[in-house]
mmCIF entry with sequence, helices, sheets and N, C-alpha, C, O atoms, coordinates in Angstrom:
data_MODEL
# 
_entry.id   MODEL 
# 
_entity.id                         1 
_entity.type                       polymer 
_entity.pdbx_number_of_molecules   1 
# 
_entity_poly.entity_id                      1 
_entity_poly.type                           'polypeptide(L)' 
_entity_poly.nstd_linkage                   no 
_entity_poly.nstd_monomer                   no 
_entity_poly.pdbx_seq_one_letter_code       MSLLDSVLSAENSRVDVGVSVLKMAQDAGVQQGEAIVQLLEASGNPAAASGLDAYA 
_entity_poly.pdbx_seq_one_letter_code_can   MSLLDSVLSAENSRVDVGVSVLKMAQDAGVQQGEAIVQLLEASGNPAAASGLDAYA 
_entity_poly.pdbx_strand_id                 A 
# 
loop_
_entity_poly_seq.entity_id 
_entity_poly_seq.num 
_entity_poly_seq.mon_id 
_entity_poly_seq.hetero 
1 1  MET n 
1 2  SER n 
1 3  LEU n 
1 4  LEU n 
1 5  ASP n 
1 6  SER n 
1 7  VAL n 
1 8  LEU n 
1 9  SER n 
1 10 ALA n 
1 11 GLU n 
1 12 ASN n 
1 13 SER n 
1 14 ARG n 
1 15 VAL n 
1 16 ASP n 
1 17 VAL n 
1 18 GLY n 
1 19 VAL n 
1 20 SER n 
1 21 VAL n 
1 22 LEU n 
1 23 LYS n 
1 24 MET n 
1 25 ALA n 
1 26 GLN n 
1 27 ASP n 
1 28 ALA n 
1 29 GLY n 
1 30 VAL n 
1 31 GLN n 
1 32 GLN n 
1 33 GLY n 
1 34 GLU n 
1 35 ALA n 
1 36 ILE n 
1 37 VAL n 
1 38 GLN n 
1 39 LEU n 
1 40 LEU n 
1 41 GLU n 
1 42 ALA n 
1 43 SER n 
1 44 GLY n 
1 45 ASN n 
1 46 PRO n 
1 47 ALA n 
1 48 ALA n 
1 49 ALA n 
1 50 SER n 
1 51 GLY n 
1 52 LEU n 
1 53 ASP n 
1 54 ALA n 
1 55 TYR n 
1 56 ALA n 
# 
_struct_asym.id          A 
_struct_asym.entity_id   1 
# 
loop_
_struct_conf.conf_type_id 
_struct_conf.id 
_struct_conf.pdbx_PDB_helix_id 
_struct_conf.beg_label_comp_id 
_struct_conf.beg_label_asym_id 
_struct_conf.beg_label_seq_id 
_struct_conf.pdbx_beg_PDB_ins_code 
_struct_conf.end_label_comp_id 
_struct_conf.end_label_asym_id 
_struct_conf.end_label_seq_id 
_struct_conf.pdbx_end_PDB_ins_code 
_struct_conf.beg_auth_comp_id 
_struct_conf.beg_auth_asym_id 
_struct_conf.beg_auth_seq_id 
_struct_conf.end_auth_comp_id 
_struct_conf.end_auth_asym_id 
_struct_conf.end_auth_seq_id 
_struct_conf.pdbx_PDB_helix_class 
_struct_conf.details 
_struct_conf.pdbx_PDB_helix_length 
HELX_P HELX_P1 AA1 SER A 2  ? ALA A 42 ? SER A 2  ALA A 42 1 ? 41 
HELX_P HELX_P2 AA2 PRO A 46 ? SER A 50 ? PRO A 46 SER A 50 1 ? 5  
# 
_struct_conf_type.id          HELX_P 
_struct_conf_type.criteria    ? 
_struct_conf_type.reference   ? 
# 
loop_
_atom_site.group_PDB 
_atom_site.id 
_atom_site.type_symbol 
_atom_site.label_atom_id 
_atom_site.label_alt_id 
_atom_site.label_comp_id 
_atom_site.label_asym_id 
_atom_site.label_entity_id 
_atom_site.label_seq_id 
_atom_site.pdbx_PDB_ins_code 
_atom_site.Cartn_x 
_atom_site.Cartn_y 
_atom_site.Cartn_z 
_atom_site.occupancy 
_atom_site.B_iso_or_equiv 
_atom_site.pdbx_formal_charge 
_atom_site.auth_seq_id 
_atom_site.auth_comp_id 
_atom_site.auth_asym_id 
_atom_site.auth_atom_id 
_atom_site.pdbx_PDB_model_num 
ATOM 1   N N  . MET A 1 1  ? 8.735  6.983  -26.301 1.00 0.00 ? 1  MET A N  1 
ATOM 2   C CA . MET A 1 1  ? 8.930  7.409  -24.949 1.00 0.00 ? 1  MET A CA 1 
ATOM 3   C C  . MET A 1 1  ? 7.762  6.992  -24.069 1.00 0.00 ? 1  MET A C  1 
ATOM 4   O O  . MET A 1 1  ? 7.948  6.865  -22.858 1.00 0.00 ? 1  MET A O  1 
ATOM 5   N N  . SER A 1 2  ? 6.616  6.780  -24.588 1.00 0.00 ? 2  SER A N  1 
ATOM 6   C CA . SER A 1 2  ? 5.443  6.453  -23.803 1.00 0.00 ? 2  SER A CA 1 
ATOM 7   C C  . SER A 1 2  ? 5.580  5.045  -23.145 1.00 0.00 ? 2  SER A C  1 
ATOM 8   O O  . SER A 1 2  ? 5.053  4.817  -22.056 1.00 0.00 ? 2  SER A O  1 
ATOM 9   N N  . LEU A 1 3  ? 6.298  4.107  -23.823 1.00 0.00 ? 3  LEU A N  1 
ATOM 10  C CA . LEU A 1 3  ? 6.504  2.824  -23.269 1.00 0.00 ? 3  LEU A CA 1 
ATOM 11  C C  . LEU A 1 3  ? 7.361  2.902  -22.039 1.00 0.00 ? 3  LEU A C  1 
ATOM 12  O O  . LEU A 1 3  ? 7.094  2.208  -21.059 1.00 0.00 ? 3  LEU A O  1 
ATOM 13  N N  . LEU A 1 4  ? 8.396  3.736  -22.060 1.00 0.00 ? 4  LEU A N  1 
ATOM 14  C CA . LEU A 1 4  ? 9.237  3.957  -20.906 1.00 0.00 ? 4  LEU A CA 1 
ATOM 15  C C  . LEU A 1 4  ? 8.459  4.565  -19.767 1.00 0.00 ? 4  LEU A C  1 
ATOM 16  O O  . LEU A 1 4  ? 8.581  4.153  -18.613 1.00 0.00 ? 4  LEU A O  1 
ATOM 17  N N  . ASP A 1 5  ? 7.665  5.543  -20.109 1.00 0.00 ? 5  ASP A N  1 
ATOM 18  C CA . ASP A 1 5  ? 6.805  6.186  -19.060 1.00 0.00 ? 5  ASP A CA 1 
ATOM 19  C C  . ASP A 1 5  ? 5.894  5.164  -18.398 1.00 0.00 ? 5  ASP A C  1 
ATOM 20  O O  . ASP A 1 5  ? 5.722  5.173  -17.179 1.00 0.00 ? 5  ASP A O  1 
ATOM 21  N N  . SER A 1 6  ? 5.307  4.279  -19.208 1.00 0.00 ? 6  SER A N  1 
ATOM 22  C CA . SER A 1 6  ? 4.376  3.253  -18.701 1.00 0.00 ? 6  SER A CA 1 
ATOM 23  C C  . SER A 1 6  ? 5.129  2.301  -17.791 1.00 0.00 ? 6  SER A C  1 
ATOM 24  O O  . SER A 1 6  ? 4.621  1.966  -16.721 1.00 0.00 ? 6  SER A O  1 
ATOM 25  N N  . VAL A 1 7  ? 6.320  1.848  -18.169 1.00 0.00 ? 7  VAL A N  1 
ATOM 26  C CA . VAL A 1 7  ? 7.097  0.948  -17.350 1.00 0.00 ? 7  VAL A CA 1 
ATOM 27  C C  . VAL A 1 7  ? 7.498  1.589  -16.030 1.00 0.00 ? 7  VAL A C  1 
ATOM 28  O O  . VAL A 1 7  ? 7.398  0.980  -14.965 1.00 0.00 ? 7  VAL A O  1 
ATOM 29  N N  . LEU A 1 8  ? 7.967  2.871  -16.128 1.00 0.00 ? 8  LEU A N  1 
ATOM 30  C CA . LEU A 1 8  ? 8.317  3.606  -14.883 1.00 0.00 ? 8  LEU A CA 1 
ATOM 31  C C  . LEU A 1 8  ? 7.123  3.762  -13.942 1.00 0.00 ? 8  LEU A C  1 
ATOM 32  O O  . LEU A 1 8  ? 7.235  3.556  -12.733 1.00 0.00 ? 8  LEU A O  1 
ATOM 33  N N  . SER A 1 9  ? 5.983  4.129  -14.517 1.00 0.00 ? 9  SER A N  1 
ATOM 34  C CA . SER A 1 9  ? 4.813  4.267  -13.738 1.00 0.00 ? 9  SER A CA 1 
ATOM 35  C C  . SER A 1 9  ? 4.366  2.990  -13.055 1.00 0.00 ? 9  SER A C  1 
ATOM 36  O O  . SER A 1 9  ? 3.957  3.005  -11.894 1.00 0.00 ? 9  SER A O  1 
ATOM 37  N N  . ALA A 1 10 ? 4.446  1.891  -13.776 1.00 0.00 ? 10 ALA A N  1 
ATOM 38  C CA . ALA A 1 10 ? 4.109  0.603  -13.189 1.00 0.00 ? 10 ALA A CA 1 
ATOM 39  C C  . ALA A 1 10 ? 5.068  0.247  -12.047 1.00 0.00 ? 10 ALA A C  1 
ATOM 40  O O  . ALA A 1 10 ? 4.651  -0.267 -11.009 1.00 0.00 ? 10 ALA A O  1 
ATOM 41  N N  . GLU A 1 11 ? 6.343  0.526  -12.256 1.00 0.00 ? 11 GLU A N  1 
ATOM 42  C CA . GLU A 1 11 ? 7.318  0.227  -11.242 1.00 0.00 ? 11 GLU A CA 1 
ATOM 43  C C  . GLU A 1 11 ? 7.150  1.100  -9.990  1.00 0.00 ? 11 GLU A C  1 
ATOM 44  O O  . GLU A 1 11 ? 7.324  0.637  -8.863  1.00 0.00 ? 11 GLU A O  1 
ATOM 45  N N  . ASN A 1 12 ? 6.809  2.366  -10.218 1.00 0.00 ? 12 ASN A N  1 
ATOM 46  C CA . ASN A 1 12 ? 6.497  3.272  -9.086  1.00 0.00 ? 12 ASN A CA 1 
ATOM 47  C C  . ASN A 1 12 ? 5.299  2.757  -8.304  1.00 0.00 ? 12 ASN A C  1 
ATOM 48  O O  . ASN A 1 12 ? 5.304  2.754  -7.073  1.00 0.00 ? 12 ASN A O  1 
ATOM 49  N N  . SER A 1 13 ? 4.313  2.339  -8.998  1.00 0.00 ? 13 SER A N  1 
ATOM 50  C CA . SER A 1 13 ? 3.081  1.837  -8.379  1.00 0.00 ? 13 SER A CA 1 
ATOM 51  C C  . SER A 1 13 ? 3.441  0.576  -7.556  1.00 0.00 ? 13 SER A C  1 
ATOM 52  O O  . SER A 1 13 ? 2.962  0.424  -6.433  1.00 0.00 ? 13 SER A O  1 
ATOM 53  N N  . ARG A 1 14 ? 4.253  -0.298 -8.090  1.00 0.00 ? 14 ARG A N  1 
ATOM 54  C CA . ARG A 1 14 ? 4.625  -1.561 -7.388  1.00 0.00 ? 14 ARG A CA 1 
ATOM 55  C C  . ARG A 1 14 ? 5.382  -1.194 -6.126  1.00 0.00 ? 14 ARG A C  1 
ATOM 56  O O  . ARG A 1 14 ? 5.119  -1.790 -5.082  1.00 0.00 ? 14 ARG A O  1 
ATOM 57  N N  . VAL A 1 15 ? 6.305  -0.247 -6.164  1.00 0.00 ? 15 VAL A N  1 
ATOM 58  C CA . VAL A 1 15 ? 7.086  0.193  -5.015  1.00 0.00 ? 15 VAL A CA 1 
ATOM 59  C C  . VAL A 1 15 ? 6.176  0.806  -3.991  1.00 0.00 ? 15 VAL A C  1 
ATOM 60  O O  . VAL A 1 15 ? 6.317  0.537  -2.798  1.00 0.00 ? 15 VAL A O  1 
ATOM 61  N N  . ASP A 1 16 ? 5.245  1.624  -4.423  1.00 0.00 ? 16 ASP A N  1 
ATOM 62  C CA . ASP A 1 16 ? 4.294  2.295  -3.500  1.00 0.00 ? 16 ASP A CA 1 
ATOM 63  C C  . ASP A 1 16 ? 3.479  1.236  -2.779  1.00 0.00 ? 16 ASP A C  1 
ATOM 64  O O  . ASP A 1 16 ? 3.255  1.357  -1.574  1.00 0.00 ? 16 ASP A O  1 
ATOM 65  N N  . VAL A 1 17 ? 3.038  0.220  -3.465  1.00 0.00 ? 17 VAL A N  1 
ATOM 66  C CA . VAL A 1 17 ? 2.221  -0.857 -2.768  1.00 0.00 ? 17 VAL A CA 1 
ATOM 67  C C  . VAL A 1 17 ? 3.080  -1.601 -1.762  1.00 0.00 ? 17 VAL A C  1 
ATOM 68  O O  . VAL A 1 17 ? 2.632  -1.899 -0.655  1.00 0.00 ? 17 VAL A O  1 
ATOM 69  N N  . GLY A 1 18 ? 4.342  -1.910 -2.155  1.00 0.00 ? 18 GLY A N  1 
ATOM 70  C CA . GLY A 1 18 ? 5.269  -2.600 -1.264  1.00 0.00 ? 18 GLY A CA 1 
ATOM 71  C C  . GLY A 1 18 ? 5.483  -1.801 0.017   1.00 0.00 ? 18 GLY A C  1 
ATOM 72  O O  . GLY A 1 18 ? 5.450  -2.347 1.120   1.00 0.00 ? 18 GLY A O  1 
ATOM 73  N N  . VAL A 1 19 ? 5.699  -0.525 -0.146  1.00 0.00 ? 19 VAL A N  1 
ATOM 74  C CA . VAL A 1 19 ? 5.918  0.349  1.026   1.00 0.00 ? 19 VAL A CA 1 
ATOM 75  C C  . VAL A 1 19 ? 4.677  0.417  1.905   1.00 0.00 ? 19 VAL A C  1 
ATOM 76  O O  . VAL A 1 19 ? 4.774  0.430  3.132   1.00 0.00 ? 19 VAL A O  1 
ATOM 77  N N  . SER A 1 20 ? 3.550  0.459  1.290   1.00 0.00 ? 20 SER A N  1 
ATOM 78  C CA . SER A 1 20 ? 2.289  0.493  2.062   1.00 0.00 ? 20 SER A CA 1 
ATOM 79  C C  . SER A 1 20 ? 2.073  -0.809 2.849   1.00 0.00 ? 20 SER A C  1 
ATOM 80  O O  . SER A 1 20 ? 1.660  -0.784 4.009   1.00 0.00 ? 20 SER A O  1 
ATOM 81  N N  . VAL A 1 21 ? 2.356  -1.932 2.205   1.00 0.00 ? 21 VAL A N  1 
ATOM 82  C CA . VAL A 1 21 ? 2.226  -3.194 2.908   1.00 0.00 ? 21 VAL A CA 1 
ATOM 83  C C  . VAL A 1 21 ? 3.187  -3.271 4.089   1.00 0.00 ? 21 VAL A C  1 
ATOM 84  O O  . VAL A 1 21 ? 2.802  -3.676 5.186   1.00 0.00 ? 21 VAL A O  1 
ATOM 85  N N  . LEU A 1 22 ? 4.455  -2.876 3.857   1.00 0.00 ? 22 LEU A N  1 
ATOM 86  C CA . LEU A 1 22 ? 5.418  -2.894 4.901   1.00 0.00 ? 22 LEU A CA 1 
ATOM 87  C C  . LEU A 1 22 ? 5.042  -1.990 6.063   1.00 0.00 ? 22 LEU A C  1 
ATOM 88  O O  . LEU A 1 22 ? 5.243  -2.379 7.213   1.00 0.00 ? 22 LEU A O  1 
ATOM 89  N N  . LYS A 1 23 ? 4.523  -0.840 5.822   1.00 0.00 ? 23 LYS A N  1 
ATOM 90  C CA . LYS A 1 23 ? 4.081  0.129  6.861   1.00 0.00 ? 23 LYS A CA 1 
ATOM 91  C C  . LYS A 1 23 ? 2.916  -0.509 7.639   1.00 0.00 ? 23 LYS A C  1 
ATOM 92  O O  . LYS A 1 23 ? 2.857  -0.389 8.863   1.00 0.00 ? 23 LYS A O  1 
ATOM 93  N N  . MET A 1 24 ? 2.006  -1.175 6.951   1.00 0.00 ? 24 MET A N  1 
ATOM 94  C CA . MET A 1 24 ? 0.875  -1.768 7.650   1.00 0.00 ? 24 MET A CA 1 
ATOM 95  C C  . MET A 1 24 ? 1.408  -2.899 8.577   1.00 0.00 ? 24 MET A C  1 
ATOM 96  O O  . MET A 1 24 ? 0.939  -3.018 9.709   1.00 0.00 ? 24 MET A O  1 
ATOM 97  N N  . ALA A 1 25 ? 2.359  -3.714 8.126   1.00 0.00 ? 25 ALA A N  1 
ATOM 98  C CA . ALA A 1 25 ? 2.898  -4.770 8.922   1.00 0.00 ? 25 ALA A CA 1 
ATOM 99  C C  . ALA A 1 25 ? 3.597  -4.224 10.144  1.00 0.00 ? 25 ALA A C  1 
ATOM 100 O O  . ALA A 1 25 ? 3.465  -4.766 11.241  1.00 0.00 ? 25 ALA A O  1 
ATOM 101 N N  . GLN A 1 26 ? 4.350  -3.137 9.951   1.00 0.00 ? 26 GLN A N  1 
ATOM 102 C CA . GLN A 1 26 ? 5.059  -2.505 11.106  1.00 0.00 ? 26 GLN A CA 1 
ATOM 103 C C  . GLN A 1 26 ? 4.031  -1.973 12.118  1.00 0.00 ? 26 GLN A C  1 
ATOM 104 O O  . GLN A 1 26 ? 4.182  -2.171 13.323  1.00 0.00 ? 26 GLN A O  1 
ATOM 105 N N  . ASP A 1 27 ? 2.993  -1.302 11.621  1.00 0.00 ? 27 ASP A N  1 
ATOM 106 C CA . ASP A 1 27 ? 1.959  -0.808 12.523  1.00 0.00 ? 27 ASP A CA 1 
ATOM 107 C C  . ASP A 1 27 ? 1.267  -1.924 13.323  1.00 0.00 ? 27 ASP A C  1 
ATOM 108 O O  . ASP A 1 27 ? 0.969  -1.783 14.509  1.00 0.00 ? 27 ASP A O  1 
ATOM 109 N N  . ALA A 1 28 ? 1.027  -3.033 12.618  1.00 0.00 ? 28 ALA A N  1 
ATOM 110 C CA . ALA A 1 28 ? 0.398  -4.184 13.304  1.00 0.00 ? 28 ALA A CA 1 
ATOM 111 C C  . ALA A 1 28 ? 1.269  -4.748 14.380  1.00 0.00 ? 28 ALA A C  1 
ATOM 112 O O  . ALA A 1 28 ? 0.779  -5.119 15.447  1.00 0.00 ? 28 ALA A O  1 
ATOM 113 N N  . GLY A 1 29 ? 2.610  -4.827 14.115  1.00 0.00 ? 29 GLY A N  1 
ATOM 114 C CA . GLY A 1 29 ? 3.573  -5.305 15.116  1.00 0.00 ? 29 GLY A CA 1 
ATOM 115 C C  . GLY A 1 29 ? 3.623  -4.378 16.314  1.00 0.00 ? 29 GLY A C  1 
ATOM 116 O O  . GLY A 1 29 ? 3.689  -4.837 17.454  1.00 0.00 ? 29 GLY A O  1 
ATOM 117 N N  . VAL A 1 30 ? 3.592  -3.132 16.078  1.00 0.00 ? 30 VAL A N  1 
ATOM 118 C CA . VAL A 1 30 ? 3.613  -2.171 17.220  1.00 0.00 ? 30 VAL A CA 1 
ATOM 119 C C  . VAL A 1 30 ? 2.325  -2.311 18.042  1.00 0.00 ? 30 VAL A C  1 
ATOM 120 O O  . VAL A 1 30 ? 2.364  -2.336 19.272  1.00 0.00 ? 30 VAL A O  1 
ATOM 121 N N  . GLN A 1 31 ? 1.210  -2.401 17.362  1.00 0.00 ? 31 GLN A N  1 
ATOM 122 C CA . GLN A 1 31 ? -0.107 -2.595 18.057  1.00 0.00 ? 31 GLN A CA 1 
ATOM 123 C C  . GLN A 1 31 ? -0.098 -3.906 18.891  1.00 0.00 ? 31 GLN A C  1 
ATOM 124 O O  . GLN A 1 31 ? -0.582 -3.923 20.022  1.00 0.00 ? 31 GLN A O  1 
ATOM 125 N N  . GLN A 1 32 ? 0.419  -4.923 18.358  1.00 0.00 ? 32 GLN A N  1 
ATOM 126 C CA . GLN A 1 32 ? 0.462  -6.209 19.053  1.00 0.00 ? 32 GLN A CA 1 
ATOM 127 C C  . GLN A 1 32 ? 1.328  -6.088 20.333  1.00 0.00 ? 32 GLN A C  1 
ATOM 128 O O  . GLN A 1 32 ? 0.961  -6.560 21.409  1.00 0.00 ? 32 GLN A O  1 
ATOM 129 N N  . GLY A 1 33 ? 2.477  -5.441 20.161  1.00 0.00 ? 33 GLY A N  1 
ATOM 130 C CA . GLY A 1 33 ? 3.380  -5.244 21.320  1.00 0.00 ? 33 GLY A CA 1 
ATOM 131 C C  . GLY A 1 33 ? 2.747  -4.439 22.405  1.00 0.00 ? 33 GLY A C  1 
ATOM 132 O O  . GLY A 1 33 ? 2.844  -4.788 23.582  1.00 0.00 ? 33 GLY A O  1 
ATOM 133 N N  . GLU A 1 34 ? 2.077  -3.329 22.019  1.00 0.00 ? 34 GLU A N  1 
ATOM 134 C CA . GLU A 1 34 ? 1.372  -2.528 22.982  1.00 0.00 ? 34 GLU A CA 1 
ATOM 135 C C  . GLU A 1 34 ? 0.285  -3.263 23.624  1.00 0.00 ? 34 GLU A C  1 
ATOM 136 O O  . GLU A 1 34 ? 0.068  -3.076 24.822  1.00 0.00 ? 34 GLU A O  1 
ATOM 137 N N  . ALA A 1 35 ? -0.425 -4.087 22.936  1.00 0.00 ? 35 ALA A N  1 
ATOM 138 C CA . ALA A 1 35 ? -1.529 -4.892 23.508  1.00 0.00 ? 35 ALA A CA 1 
ATOM 139 C C  . ALA A 1 35 ? -0.964 -5.901 24.520  1.00 0.00 ? 35 ALA A C  1 
ATOM 140 O O  . ALA A 1 35 ? -1.581 -6.122 25.562  1.00 0.00 ? 35 ALA A O  1 
ATOM 141 N N  . ILE A 1 36 ? 0.146  -6.492 24.250  1.00 0.00 ? 36 ILE A N  1 
ATOM 142 C CA . ILE A 1 36 ? 0.737  -7.438 25.131  1.00 0.00 ? 36 ILE A CA 1 
ATOM 143 C C  . ILE A 1 36 ? 1.182  -6.762 26.451  1.00 0.00 ? 36 ILE A C  1 
ATOM 144 O O  . ILE A 1 36 ? 0.993  -7.315 27.535  1.00 0.00 ? 36 ILE A O  1 
ATOM 145 N N  . VAL A 1 37 ? 1.760  -5.585 26.338  1.00 0.00 ? 37 VAL A N  1 
ATOM 146 C CA . VAL A 1 37 ? 2.189  -4.841 27.527  1.00 0.00 ? 37 VAL A CA 1 
ATOM 147 C C  . VAL A 1 37 ? 0.941  -4.415 28.357  1.00 0.00 ? 37 VAL A C  1 
ATOM 148 O O  . VAL A 1 37 ? 0.966  -4.468 29.586  1.00 0.00 ? 37 VAL A O  1 
ATOM 149 N N  . GLN A 1 38 ? -0.120 -4.003 27.680  1.00 0.00 ? 38 GLN A N  1 
ATOM 150 C CA . GLN A 1 38 ? -1.323 -3.627 28.409  1.00 0.00 ? 38 GLN A CA 1 
ATOM 151 C C  . GLN A 1 38 ? -1.942 -4.850 29.108  1.00 0.00 ? 38 GLN A C  1 
ATOM 152 O O  . GLN A 1 38 ? -2.437 -4.755 30.232  1.00 0.00 ? 38 GLN A O  1 
ATOM 153 N N  . LEU A 1 39 ? -1.902 -5.985 28.423  1.00 0.00 ? 39 LEU A N  1 
ATOM 154 C CA . LEU A 1 39 ? -2.465 -7.207 29.028  1.00 0.00 ? 39 LEU A CA 1 
ATOM 155 C C  . LEU A 1 39 ? -1.675 -7.628 30.267  1.00 0.00 ? 39 LEU A C  1 
ATOM 156 O O  . LEU A 1 39 ? -2.259 -8.020 31.277  1.00 0.00 ? 39 LEU A O  1 
ATOM 157 N N  . LEU A 1 40 ? -0.394 -7.548 30.190  1.00 0.00 ? 40 LEU A N  1 
ATOM 158 C CA . LEU A 1 40 ? 0.509  -7.862 31.363  1.00 0.00 ? 40 LEU A CA 1 
ATOM 159 C C  . LEU A 1 40 ? 0.285  -6.844 32.533  1.00 0.00 ? 40 LEU A C  1 
ATOM 160 O O  . LEU A 1 40 ? 0.228  -7.206 33.708  1.00 0.00 ? 40 LEU A O  1 
ATOM 161 N N  . GLU A 1 41 ? 0.166  -5.585 32.137  1.00 0.00 ? 41 GLU A N  1 
ATOM 162 C CA . GLU A 1 41 ? -0.114 -4.588 33.187  1.00 0.00 ? 41 GLU A CA 1 
ATOM 163 C C  . GLU A 1 41 ? -1.442 -4.794 33.855  1.00 0.00 ? 41 GLU A C  1 
ATOM 164 O O  . GLU A 1 41 ? -1.586 -4.604 35.063  1.00 0.00 ? 41 GLU A O  1 
ATOM 165 N N  . ALA A 1 42 ? -2.451 -5.201 33.031  1.00 0.00 ? 42 ALA A N  1 
ATOM 166 C CA . ALA A 1 42 ? -3.767 -5.383 33.580  1.00 0.00 ? 42 ALA A CA 1 
ATOM 167 C C  . ALA A 1 42 ? -3.831 -6.693 34.401  1.00 0.00 ? 42 ALA A C  1 
ATOM 168 O O  . ALA A 1 42 ? -4.767 -6.868 35.181  1.00 0.00 ? 42 ALA A O  1 
ATOM 169 N N  . SER A 1 43 ? -2.883 -7.593 34.246  1.00 0.00 ? 43 SER A N  1 
ATOM 170 C CA . SER A 1 43 ? -2.894 -8.849 34.963  1.00 0.00 ? 43 SER A CA 1 
ATOM 171 C C  . SER A 1 43 ? -2.633 -8.698 36.451  1.00 0.00 ? 43 SER A C  1 
ATOM 172 O O  . SER A 1 43 ? -2.891 -9.610 37.237  1.00 0.00 ? 43 SER A O  1 
ATOM 173 N N  . GLY A 1 44 ? -2.110 -7.516 36.832  1.00 0.00 ? 44 GLY A N  1 
ATOM 174 C CA . GLY A 1 44 ? -1.876 -7.253 38.206  1.00 0.00 ? 44 GLY A CA 1 
ATOM 175 C C  . GLY A 1 44 ? -0.510 -7.683 38.656  1.00 0.00 ? 44 GLY A C  1 
ATOM 176 O O  . GLY A 1 44 ? -0.258 -7.700 39.861  1.00 0.00 ? 44 GLY A O  1 
ATOM 177 N N  . ASN A 1 45 ? 0.373  -8.025 37.782  1.00 0.00 ? 45 ASN A N  1 
ATOM 178 C CA . ASN A 1 45 ? 1.696  -8.445 38.152  1.00 0.00 ? 45 ASN A CA 1 
ATOM 179 C C  . ASN A 1 45 ? 2.701  -7.382 37.582  1.00 0.00 ? 45 ASN A C  1 
ATOM 180 O O  . ASN A 1 45 ? 3.225  -7.539 36.479  1.00 0.00 ? 45 ASN A O  1 
ATOM 181 N N  . PRO A 1 46 ? 2.939  -6.332 38.353  1.00 0.00 ? 46 PRO A N  1 
ATOM 182 C CA . PRO A 1 46 ? 3.752  -5.236 37.874  1.00 0.00 ? 46 PRO A CA 1 
ATOM 183 C C  . PRO A 1 46 ? 5.185  -5.652 37.616  1.00 0.00 ? 46 PRO A C  1 
ATOM 184 O O  . PRO A 1 46 ? 5.854  -5.041 36.783  1.00 0.00 ? 46 PRO A O  1 
ATOM 185 N N  . ALA A 1 47 ? 5.691  -6.695 38.319  1.00 0.00 ? 47 ALA A N  1 
ATOM 186 C CA . ALA A 1 47 ? 7.028  -7.188 38.060  1.00 0.00 ? 47 ALA A CA 1 
ATOM 187 C C  . ALA A 1 47 ? 7.218  -7.712 36.672  1.00 0.00 ? 47 ALA A C  1 
ATOM 188 O O  . ALA A 1 47 ? 8.286  -7.550 36.081  1.00 0.00 ? 47 ALA A O  1 
ATOM 189 N N  . ALA A 1 48 ? 6.170  -8.356 36.128  1.00 0.00 ? 48 ALA A N  1 
ATOM 190 C CA . ALA A 1 48 ? 6.209  -8.920 34.781  1.00 0.00 ? 48 ALA A CA 1 
ATOM 191 C C  . ALA A 1 48 ? 6.259  -7.836 33.728  1.00 0.00 ? 48 ALA A C  1 
ATOM 192 O O  . ALA A 1 48 ? 6.916  -7.984 32.698  1.00 0.00 ? 48 ALA A O  1 
ATOM 193 N N  . ALA A 1 49 ? 5.568  -6.757 33.990  1.00 0.00 ? 49 ALA A N  1 
ATOM 194 C CA . ALA A 1 49 ? 5.453  -5.705 32.947  1.00 0.00 ? 49 ALA A CA 1 
ATOM 195 C C  . ALA A 1 49 ? 6.539  -4.678 33.086  1.00 0.00 ? 49 ALA A C  1 
ATOM 196 O O  . ALA A 1 49 ? 6.785  -3.961 32.116  1.00 0.00 ? 49 ALA A O  1 
ATOM 197 N N  . SER A 1 50 ? 7.230  -4.537 34.240  1.00 0.00 ? 50 SER A N  1 
ATOM 198 C CA . SER A 1 50 ? 8.154  -3.449 34.471  1.00 0.00 ? 50 SER A CA 1 
ATOM 199 C C  . SER A 1 50 ? 9.391  -3.549 33.564  1.00 0.00 ? 50 SER A C  1 
ATOM 200 O O  . SER A 1 50 ? 9.936  -2.517 33.172  1.00 0.00 ? 50 SER A O  1 
ATOM 201 N N  . GLY A 1 51 ? 9.833  -4.724 33.232  1.00 0.00 ? 51 GLY A N  1 
ATOM 202 C CA . GLY A 1 51 ? 11.031 -4.860 32.440  1.00 0.00 ? 51 GLY A CA 1 
ATOM 203 C C  . GLY A 1 51 ? 10.768 -5.075 30.957  1.00 0.00 ? 51 GLY A C  1 
ATOM 204 O O  . GLY A 1 51 ? 11.692 -5.426 30.223  1.00 0.00 ? 51 GLY A O  1 
ATOM 205 N N  . LEU A 1 52 ? 9.592  -4.883 30.514  1.00 0.00 ? 52 LEU A N  1 
ATOM 206 C CA . LEU A 1 52 ? 9.275  -5.115 29.121  1.00 0.00 ? 52 LEU A CA 1 
ATOM 207 C C  . LEU A 1 52 ? 9.530  -3.887 28.259  1.00 0.00 ? 52 LEU A C  1 
ATOM 208 O O  . LEU A 1 52 ? 9.272  -2.764 28.692  1.00 0.00 ? 52 LEU A O  1 
ATOM 209 N N  . ASP A 1 53 ? 10.013 -4.079 27.092  1.00 0.00 ? 53 ASP A N  1 
ATOM 210 C CA . ASP A 1 53 ? 10.231 -3.013 26.130  1.00 0.00 ? 53 ASP A CA 1 
ATOM 211 C C  . ASP A 1 53 ? 9.437  -3.401 24.836  1.00 0.00 ? 53 ASP A C  1 
ATOM 212 O O  . ASP A 1 53 ? 9.675  -4.453 24.243  1.00 0.00 ? 53 ASP A O  1 
ATOM 213 N N  . ALA A 1 54 ? 8.533  -2.556 24.445  1.00 0.00 ? 54 ALA A N  1 
ATOM 214 C CA . ALA A 1 54 ? 7.695  -2.889 23.305  1.00 0.00 ? 54 ALA A CA 1 
ATOM 215 C C  . ALA A 1 54 ? 8.489  -2.966 22.036  1.00 0.00 ? 54 ALA A C  1 
ATOM 216 O O  . ALA A 1 54 ? 8.000  -3.528 21.056  1.00 0.00 ? 54 ALA A O  1 
ATOM 217 N N  . TYR A 1 55 ? 9.690  -2.432 21.997  1.00 0.00 ? 55 TYR A N  1 
ATOM 218 C CA . TYR A 1 55 ? 10.494 -2.443 20.762  1.00 0.00 ? 55 TYR A CA 1 
ATOM 219 C C  . TYR A 1 55 ? 11.484 -3.578 20.729  1.00 0.00 ? 55 TYR A C  1 
ATOM 220 O O  . TYR A 1 55 ? 12.212 -3.739 19.750  1.00 0.00 ? 55 TYR A O  1 
ATOM 221 N N  . ALA A 1 56 ? 11.525 -4.348 21.753  1.00 0.00 ? 56 ALA A N  1 
ATOM 222 C CA . ALA A 1 56 ? 12.479 -5.482 21.793  1.00 0.00 ? 56 ALA A CA 1 
ATOM 223 C C  . ALA A 1 56 ? 12.095 -6.557 20.844  1.00 0.00 ? 56 ALA A C  1 
ATOM 224 O O  . ALA A 1 56 ? 12.783 -7.574 20.752  1.00 0.00 ? 56 ALA A O  1 
# 
């Protein structure tokens, strides 16, 4: 039974790493979108920033 436990543990660890990497990529995408909106707002052209959606 210990071989099965070892395999399941390794698979759980692999899934946990994959989820962590995906979460970090999503967070980076959100941060980049927010930074773009802030840059456009700071550029002084409110018409350019008014129609932007960070989730688009």
